[in-house]
C-alpha positions in Angstrom: -34.9 68.0 -42.0 -35.4 70.2 -45.1 -36.4 68.3 -48.3 -33.4 69.6 -50.2 -31.2 68.2 -47.5 -33.3 65.0 -47.4 -32.3 64.1 -50.9 -28.7 64.2 -49.9 -28.8 61.5 -47.2 -28.0 57.9 -48.0 -30.6 55.7 -49.7 -30.7 53.3 -46.8 -31.4 55.9 -44.2 -34.0 57.6 -46.4 -35.9 54.3 -47.0 -35.7 53.5 -43.3 -37.4 56.7 -42.5 -40.0 56.1 -45.2 -40.7 52.6 -44.0 -41.1 53.6 -40.4 -43.5 56.4 -41.3 -45.6 54.7 -44.0 -45.6 51.0 -43.0 -44.6 51.1 -39.3 -41.4 49.3 -39.8 -39.6 48.0 -36.8 -35.8 48.3 -36.9 -33.2 46.4 -35.0 -31.0 48.1 -32.4 -28.0 48.1 -34.7 -30.0 50.0 -37.4 -31.2 52.5 -34.9 -27.6 53.1 -33.8 -26.4 53.5 -37.4 -24.5 50.2 -37.5 -24.7 47.3 -39.9 -28.2 45.6 -39.8 -28.3 42.5 -37.8 -31.0 41.0 -40.0 -33.5 38.6 -38.4 -36.9 40.4 -37.8 -35.5 43.8 -38.8 -37.5 45.3 -41.7 -34.5 47.0 -43.1 -33.7 43.7 -44.9 -36.3 44.8 -47.5 -34.4 47.9 -48.5 -32.9 46.5 -51.7 -36.3 45.5 -53.1 -37.7 49.1 -52.7 -35.0 50.9 -54.7 -37.5 51.6 -57.6 -40.0 53.2 -55.1 -37.1 55.3 -53.8 -36.4 56.6 -57.3 -40.1 57.6 -57.5 -39.9 59.2 -54.1 -37.0 61.4 -55.0 -38.4 62.3 -58.4 -41.7 63.6 -57.2 -40.0 65.7 -54.4 -37.6 67.1 -57.0 -40.5 67.9 -59.3 -42.4 69.6 -56.4 -39.4 71.7 -55.5 -38.8 72.7 -59.1 -42.5 73.5 -59.6 -42.6 76.0 -56.7 -40.1 78.8 -57.7 -41.2 81.2 -55.0 -39.3 81.4 -51.7 -40.5 78.7 -49.4 -42.9 75.8 -50.1 -46.0 74.7 -48.3 -44.2 71.4 -47.5 -40.7 72.1 -46.6 -39.4 69.2 -44.5 -39.6 65.5 -44.1 -41.5 66.0 -40.9 -44.2 68.0 -42.8 -44.8 65.2 -45.2 -45.2 62.5 -42.7 -47.3 64.6 -40.3 -49.9 64.7 -43.1 -49.6 61.0 -43.6 -49.9 60.4 -39.8 -53.0 62.6 -39.8 -54.6 60.7 -42.7 -53.8 57.4 -41.0 -55.3 58.5 -37.7 -58.4 60.0 -39.2 -59.1 58.6 -42.7 -62.5 60.4 -42.8 -60.9 63.8 -42.6 -62.0 66.1 -45.5 -59.6 68.1 -47.7 -60.7 71.4 -46.1 -60.2 70.0 -42.6 -56.8 68.6 -43.4 -55.7 72.0 -44.8 -56.9 73.7 -41.7 -55.0 71.3 -39.4 -51.7 71.3 -41.5 -51.5 74.9 -42.5 -53.3 76.6 -39.6 -50.3 78.8 -38.7 -49.4 79.6 -42.4 -52.9 79.9 -43.9 -52.4 83.4 -45.2 -48.8 82.7 -46.4 -49.8 80.0 -48.9 -52.5 80.1 -51.5 -55.2 77.4 -51.7 -53.5 75.9 -54.8 -50.1 75.8 -53.0 -51.7 74.1 -50.0 -53.4 71.6 -52.3 -50.1 70.8 -54.0 -48.5 70.2 -50.6 -51.2 67.8 -49.6 -51.0 66.1 -53.0 -47.3 65.5 -52.5 -47.9 63.7 -49.2 -50.8 61.6 -50.7 -48.6 60.6 -53.7 -45.9 59.4 -51.3 -48.4 57.7 -49.1 -50.5 55.9 -51.7 -48.9 56.6 -55.1 -51.9 58.5 -56.5 -52.4 62.2 -57.3 -55.5 63.7 -55.7 -55.4 67.1 -57.5 -57.4 68.2 -60.5 -55.8 67.6 -63.9 -55.5 71.3 -64.7 -54.1 72.1 -61.2 -51.7 69.2 -60.8 -48.1 70.0 -60.0 -47.1 66.6 -61.7 -44.8 67.2 -64.6 -43.8 63.5 -65.0 -47.1 62.2 -66.3 -50.8 63.1 -66.2 -53.3 60.8 -64.7 -56.1 59.6 -66.9 -58.7 58.6 -64.3 -58.4 62.0 -62.8 -61.0 62.6 -60.0 -59.7 65.2 -57.7 -60.2 65.3 -53.9 -62.9 67.9 -53.3 -62.8 70.1 -50.2 -65.9 68.6 -48.5 -65.2 64.9 -49.3 -63.7 62.6 -46.6 -60.5 61.0 -47.7 -61.8 57.5 -47.3 -64.8 58.4 -49.5 -62.5 59.8 -52.1 -60.6 56.5 -52.3 -63.9 54.6 -52.7 -64.9 57.0 -55.5 -61.8 56.6 -57.6 -61.9 52.8 -57.3 -65.6 51.9 -57.8 -66.8 48.3 -57.7 -67.2 46.6 -61.0 -70.0 44.2 -62.0 -68.4 42.0 -64.7 -70.3 38.8 -64.1 -67.4 36.5 -65.1 -64.3 38.1 -63.6 -65.8 38.5 -60.1 -65.9 34.7 -59.8 -62.3 33.6 -59.8 -63.2 29.9 -59.9 -65.5 29.9 -62.9 -64.3 28.4 -66.2 -65.3 31.5 -68.1 -63.2 33.6 -65.7 -60.2 31.4 -66.3 -60.7 31.5 -70.1 -60.9 35.3 -70.1 -57.7 35.6 -68.0 -55.9 33.2 -70.3 -56.9 35.5 -73.2 -55.6 38.6 -71.5 -51.9 37.7 -71.5 -49.8 40.7 -72.4 -48.1 38.7 -75.2 -51.5 38.2 -76.9 -52.6 41.8 -76.2 -49.4 43.2 -77.7 -49.6 40.9 -80.8 -53.3 41.2 -81.6 -54.0 44.8 -80.6 -50.5 46.1 -81.6 -50.2 48.0 -78.4 -47.2 49.2 -76.4 -47.1 48.5 -72.6 -45.9 51.4 -70.5 -45.4 51.7 -66.8 -47.3 54.3 -64.7 -46.6 55.7 -61.2 -50.2 56.5 -60.6 -52.2 53.4 -59.4 -55.4 54.9 -60.8 -54.1 54.5 -64.4 -53.5 50.8 -64.0 -54.9 48.9 -67.0 -55.9 52.0 -68.8 -55.9 51.5 -72.6 -55.2 54.6 -74.7 -56.7 53.5 -78.0 -55.6 56.5 -79.9 -51.9 55.9 -79.2 -52.2 52.2 -78.7 -50.7 52.3 -75.2 -51.7 50.1 -72.2 -50.6 51.5 -68.8 -49.7 49.3 -65.9 -48.8 50.1 -62.3 -45.6 48.2 -61.9 -44.4 49.0 -58.4 -44.9 45.6 -57.0 -42.5 46.2 -54.1 -44.8 49.0 -53.0 -47.9 46.8 -53.3 -46.2 44.0 -51.3 -45.5 46.4 -48.4 -49.2 47.4 -48.4 -50.2 43.8 -48.3 -47.9 43.0 -45.4 -49.4 45.6 -43.2 -53.0 44.4 -44.0 -52.3 40.7 -43.9 -54.3 40.2 -40.6 -57.1 42.6 -41.6 -60.5 41.0 -41.6 -62.4 43.5 -43.8 -60.4 43.5 -47.1 -62.8 46.0 -48.7 -62.9 48.8 -46.1 -61.0 51.9 -47.2 -61.0 53.4 -43.7 -59.5 50.3 -41.9 -56.9 49.9 -44.6 -55.9 53.5 -44.5 -55.4 53.3 -40.8 -52.8 50.6 -41.5 -51.2 52.8 -44.1 -52.5 51.1 -47.2 -55.2 51.0 -49.9 -58.0 48.4 -49.5 -56.4 45.0 -49.5 -58.7 43.6 -52.1 -57.7 46.3 -54.5 -54.0 45.8 -53.9 -54.4 42.1 -54.4 -56.2 42.6 -57.7 -53.5 45.0 -59.0 -50.7 42.5 -58.0 -52.6 39.5 -59.4 -53.4 41.3 -62.7 -49.7 41.8 -63.2 -48.2 38.5 -62.1 -51.2 36.2 -62.7 -53.1 37.6 -65.7 -51.0 39.9 -67.9 -47.6 38.3 -67.1 -48.2 34.8 -65.6 -44.7 34.0 -64.3 -45.2 30.3 -64.8 -45.5 30.9 -68.6 -42.0 31.1 -70.1 -43.1 33.3 -73.0 -44.8 35.8 -70.7 -41.8 35.9 -68.4 -39.4 36.6 -71.2 -41.7 39.4 -72.4 -41.8 40.9 -68.9 -38.0 40.6 -68.6 -37.6 42.6 -71.8 -40.0 45.3 -70.5 -38.0 45.5 -67.2 -34.8 46.0 -69.1 -36.1 48.4 -71.7 -38.9 50.3 -70.0 -37.5 50.7 -66.5 -40.2 48.7 -64.8 -39.7 47.7 -61.1 -37.5 44.6 -61.2 -39.4 43.3 -58.3 -42.3 42.5 -60.7 -40.3 39.4 -61.6 -40.3 38.2 -58.0 -43.4 36.2 -57.0 -44.1 36.0 -53.3 -47.0 34.3 -51.6 -46.5 33.4 -47.9 -44.9 36.8 -47.1 -47.7 38.9 -48.5 -50.8 36.7 -49.0 -52.7 34.4 -46.7 -54.5 31.1 -47.1 -57.5 31.5 -49.5 -55.9 34.2 -51.6 -54.5 31.8 -54.2 -57.1 33.0 -56.6 -58.2 36.6 -56.5 -61.6 37.7 -57.9 -61.6 40.9 -59.8 -64.0 43.2 -58.0 -62.4 46.6 -58.4 -60.7 46.0 -61.8 -63.3 43.8 -63.5 -64.6 46.6 -65.7 -61.1 47.5 -66.9 -60.2 43.9 -67.6 -63.5 43.4 -69.3 -62.9 46.4 -71.5 -59.6 44.9 -72.5 -61.2 41.6 -73.3 -63.9 43.2 -75.4 -61.3 45.1 -77.3 -59.4 41.9 -77.9 -62.6 40.2 -79.2 -63.7 43.2 -81.3 -60.7 45.6 -82.0 -61.5 49.1 -82.9 -59.9 50.0 -86.3 -56.8 52.2 -86.0 -55.6 53.0 -89.5 -57.5 54.4 -92.5 -57.8 51.1 -94.2 -58.9 49.3 -91.1 -61.5 52.0 -90.5 -62.8 51.5 -94.0 -62.8 47.7 -93.8 -63.3 47.3 -90.1 -61.7 43.9 -90.1 -61.2 41.2 -87.5 -64.9 41.0 -86.5 -67.5 38.5 -87.6 -70.3 41.1 -87.1 -68.3 43.6 -89.2 -67.8 41.0 -91.9 -71.5 40.3 -91.9 -72.3 44.0 -92.2 -69.7 44.5 -94.9 -71.0 41.5 -96.9 -74.5 42.8 -96.6 -73.5 46.2 -97.9 -71.5 44.7 -100.8 -74.6 42.6 -101.7 -76.8 45.6 -101.6 -74.4 47.5 -103.8 -74.1 44.7 -106.3 -77.9 44.3 -106.4 -78.4 48.0 -107.1 -75.7 47.9 -109.7 -77.3 44.9 -111.4 -80.6 46.6 -111.2 -79.3 49.7 -112.9 -77.7 47.6 -115.6 -80.9 45.7 -116.2 -82.8 48.9 -116.4 -80.4 50.3 -118.9 -80.7 47.1 -121.1 -84.5 47.3 -120.9 -84.5 50.9 -121.9 -82.2 50.2 -124.8 -84.5 47.3 -125.9 -87.5 49.5 -125.6 -85.8 52.2 -127.7 -85.0 49.7 -130.4 -88.6 48.4 -130.5 -89.9 52.0 -130.7 -87.5 52.8 -133.6 -88.6 49.6 -135.4 -92.3 50.6 -135.0 -91.6 54.2 -136.0 -89.6 53.3 -139.1 -90.8 50.0 -140.4 -88.7 48.3 -143.1 -90.7 47.4 -146.1 -89.7 44.3 -148.0 -89.9 44.8 -151.8 -90.5 41.8 -154.0 -87.9 41.0 -156.7 
């Protein structure tokens, strides 16, 4: 089916195709026959929760079609997209060059390397919601990734995933049960970040940009597609090695530990749903910033397993640590703040020291001026003595 035609079919049928290709959904006989879903164990019951992902899916396909004005595109059909996804799932260690050779072997001379790269990027964005192309070469017109490390020709796909999500070493956040970790997480509520740092929270569709703080524009990006994250957690729920990129990719997901951290950072740290103030703030963002409404729906038994009540931050510890440091010692934003560098004890100490030095120098100059004046008066008195005449 051509992609232009694909966008015209019903949302339910489209999502069913996506679910079967990405997450190995099993549909009931009625769904396969085009009848009303019988429910039960049929995965189609989750269609409603994935509407936000469907909007993303349509948007990036439309952007891809509009960004390739020439006749024909490297990826022209639904089958082309999911053939690439199937290849990545079957062989997560395939390199970019090898994948291009397999996918475009019959059309290698028809499409340029950049067009082939854009075609692969489209499939990867649908598969994992991240853009593997270089920033200057990206066909993305919706938003530009910030943590942009592109997939090089000789790098295996699983190695590329490991490179863009390096392990952190924040000593407190990697231990979910420590008192220091709990204290830091309590300080990182979005309500406190927005108030103390005067930042705006904005959704992103690239998971690599999650928790990126743009200090210049005072914007914190969050990956808000929790319905997508939950689907990935469902397919890796019985996976033993939660850190392995290769094993997770074979299931059609990012490393389970990473996905757990992204979900926990949203529903447990930034917006703890048990906190009424945080929940109201999140509801306002959903209504005004078009975040995925599923972010307000906390699920445990369906996506997590025993022992995952508290999630240590291994992949995201550096980003959360950076936010915490910014909260403790904010960088000045305006001219006055840059001059005064307020809200920091160390800065207050430095400012007090500088003021003391300035006053000492000023007093020294004043004392020197007085001494010079007194010396001049004494000299004049010696030079021009006043004689007292007797009456």
